C-alpha positions as CSV (number, residue, x, y, z in Angstrom):
1,H,8.6,-8.9,-16.3
2,K,11.0,-9.6,-19.1
3,F,13.8,-7.5,-17.6
4,F,13.7,-9.8,-14.6
5,T,13.2,-13.2,-16.3
6,D,15.9,-12.5,-18.8
7,R,18.4,-12.2,-16.0
8,I,17.4,-15.2,-13.9
9,S,18.3,-18.8,-14.5
10,S,16.8,-22.1,-13.4
11,D,19.5,-22.6,-10.7
12,D,18.8,-19.2,-9.0
13,I,17.1,-19.1,-5.6
14,V,15.2,-15.8,-5.7
15,L,13.7,-13.7,-2.9
16,D,11.1,-11.3,-4.3
17,M,10.8,-8.7,-1.5
18,G,7.6,-6.7,-1.7
19,C,6.0,-9.1,-4.1
20,C,2.5,-7.6,-3.7
21,I,0.1,-10.2,-5.3
22,G,2.9,-12.4,-6.6
23,A,2.6,-11.7,-10.3
24,L,6.3,-11.1,-10.8
25,A,7.4,-14.0,-8.5
26,F,5.1,-16.3,-10.5
27,S,6.5,-15.1,-13.8
28,I,10.0,-15.7,-12.6
29,A,9.2,-19.2,-11.3
30,T,7.3,-20.3,-14.4
31,E,9.4,-18.7,-17.1
32,T,12.9,-19.4,-15.7
33,G,12.4,-22.5,-13.5
34,A,14.1,-20.7,-10.6
35,T,13.0,-21.3,-7.0
36,V,11.2,-18.2,-5.8
37,L,10.0,-16.9,-2.4
38,G,7.7,-13.9,-2.6
39,L,7.5,-11.8,0.6
40,D,4.9,-9.0,1.3
41,Y,3.7,-7.4,4.5
42,D,0.0,-7.4,3.4
43,P,-1.8,-10.7,4.3
44,Q,-4.4,-10.0,1.6
45,N,-1.7,-9.7,-1.1
46,I,-0.2,-13.1,0.0
47,K,-3.6,-14.7,0.1
48,F,-4.3,-13.6,-3.4
49,A,-0.8,-14.8,-4.6
50,K,-1.3,-18.2,-3.0
51,E,-4.7,-18.5,-4.7
52,R,-3.9,-17.1,-8.2
53,H,-0.2,-17.5,-8.8
54,V,0.5,-21.1,-7.9
55,A,3.5,-23.1,-9.2
56,P,5.6,-25.9,-7.6
57,N,8.7,-23.7,-7.4
58,V,7.1,-20.5,-5.9
59,D,5.9,-19.9,-2.4
60,Y,4.7,-16.7,-0.6
61,I,5.0,-15.5,3.0
62,V,3.7,-12.5,5.0
63,A,6.7,-10.7,6.5
64,D,8.0,-7.2,7.0
65,I,11.0,-6.4,4.9
66,Y,12.9,-4.9,7.8
67,D,12.3,-7.8,10.2
68,Y,12.4,-10.8,7.9
69,V,14.8,-13.5,8.9
70,P,15.4,-16.0,6.0
71,Q,15.2,-19.7,6.7
72,Q,17.5,-20.3,3.7
73,A,20.1,-18.6,1.6
74,F,19.2,-16.8,-1.6
75,N,21.6,-15.8,-4.4
76,L,19.4,-13.2,-5.9
77,V,17.0,-10.6,-4.5
78,V,14.3,-8.8,-6.5
79,L,13.0,-5.4,-5.4
80,S,10.5,-4.2,-8.0
81,N,9.0,-0.8,-7.2
82,V,9.7,-1.3,-3.5
83,L,12.7,0.8,-2.5
84,E,11.0,4.1,-3.0
85,H,8.5,3.2,-0.2
86,L,11.3,2.6,2.4
87,E,13.5,4.7,4.7
88,D,17.2,4.3,5.0
89,R,17.6,2.3,1.9
90,P,21.4,1.8,1.8
91,A,21.4,0.4,5.3
92,L,18.4,-1.8,4.5
93,L,20.1,-3.2,1.4
94,R,23.3,-4.0,3.4
95,L,21.1,-5.8,6.0
96,I,19.4,-7.8,3.2
97,Q,22.8,-8.8,1.8
98,E,23.8,-10.0,5.3
99,K,20.6,-11.9,6.0
100,T,20.1,-13.5,2.6
101,Q,23.7,-14.0,1.5
102,A,22.5,-12.8,-2.0
103,Q,25.2,-11.8,-4.4
104,R,22.9,-10.1,-6.9
105,F,20.0,-7.7,-6.9
106,L,17.5,-6.8,-9.6
107,I,15.9,-3.4,-8.8
108,R,13.3,-1.3,-10.5
109,V,12.4,2.2,-9.1
110,P,10.6,5.3,-10.4
111,R,12.5,8.2,-11.9
112,F,12.2,11.6,-10.3
113,D,12.8,13.4,-13.6
114,R,10.3,11.4,-15.5
115,H,8.6,14.6,-16.7
116,W,9.7,18.2,-16.6
117,S,6.8,19.1,-14.3
118,V,7.9,16.9,-11.5
119,P,11.0,18.9,-10.4
120,L,9.0,22.1,-11.0
121,K,6.2,20.9,-8.7
122,K,8.7,19.9,-6.0
123,E,10.4,23.3,-6.3
124,L,7.0,25.0,-5.9
125,G,6.2,22.9,-2.8
126,V,3.3,21.0,-4.3
127,E,2.8,17.3,-4.3
128,W,5.1,15.8,-7.0
129,R,5.4,12.1,-6.1
130,L,3.7,9.3,-8.1
131,D,2.4,7.9,-4.9
132,T,2.2,9.8,-1.6
133,D,3.7,6.8,0.2
134,H,7.0,7.2,-1.7
135,K,9.8,8.4,0.5
136,T,11.8,9.2,-2.6
137,E,11.9,8.9,-6.3
138,F,15.3,8.6,-7.9
139,T,17.5,10.6,-10.3
140,P,20.1,8.5,-12.0
141,E,22.7,10.2,-9.7
142,S,20.8,9.6,-6.5
143,F,20.2,5.9,-7.4
144,K,23.9,5.4,-8.2
145,E,24.9,7.1,-4.9
146,E,22.5,5.0,-2.8
147,M,23.6,1.8,-4.5
148,A,27.3,2.7,-3.8
149,Q,26.4,3.4,-0.1
150,A,24.7,-0.1,-0.1
151,N,27.9,-1.7,-1.3
152,L,26.3,-2.6,-4.6
153,Q,28.0,-2.4,-8.0
154,I,25.8,-1.6,-11.0
155,D,26.5,-4.2,-13.6
156,F,23.7,-3.0,-15.9
157,I,21.4,0.0,-15.8
158,D,18.6,1.1,-18.1
159,Y,16.3,4.1,-18.0
160,R,12.9,3.2,-19.6
161,W,9.3,3.8,-19.0
162,D,10.2,6.6,-16.6
163,E,11.9,4.1,-14.3
164,I,15.4,2.9,-13.5
165,W,16.1,-0.8,-14.0
166,A,19.3,-2.2,-12.6
167,D,21.2,-5.5,-12.3
168,L,23.6,-5.2,-9.4
169,S,26.2,-7.3,-7.6
170,I,28.0,-7.1,-4.2
171,L,31.1,-5.0,-4.4
172,A,34.2,-7.0,-3.7
173,S,35.9,-6.2,-0.4
174,N,39.2,-4.4,-0.5
């Protein structure tokens, strides 16, 4: 969680989309002092989060990432191992920007080329994904391309633990 907590301050208002059981949202809230809202589509995940990851500056709601209408503005959105499960990611990221008014995104996704066997398996037509629910896994190039299509500028990117970790901001209008 350190990648996220190191980049968030106490005055941030954070939306953790796809928060699962709330572990990261809780870490962000307790370690940074930021106000955090964790969102997940699974009621059981949110029930667990509300029981186990409690702090005065974190809350959790059941909502679909595509349909969620915020009741407040956020300045930062976290998507940790979420984008790879979704379709039409650039359009969704632009919609999230519009709905939340967030100026920054912290994103973590799996790398397609994490091991030499993955591209080979895909070429051979056998299952190659980490999770069969993944719609994609990213190469550095495909990640950069999708972020540009989403009107996001990469301010920091790191490749570690077979994943891509990025701190992004909204591209300024011309």
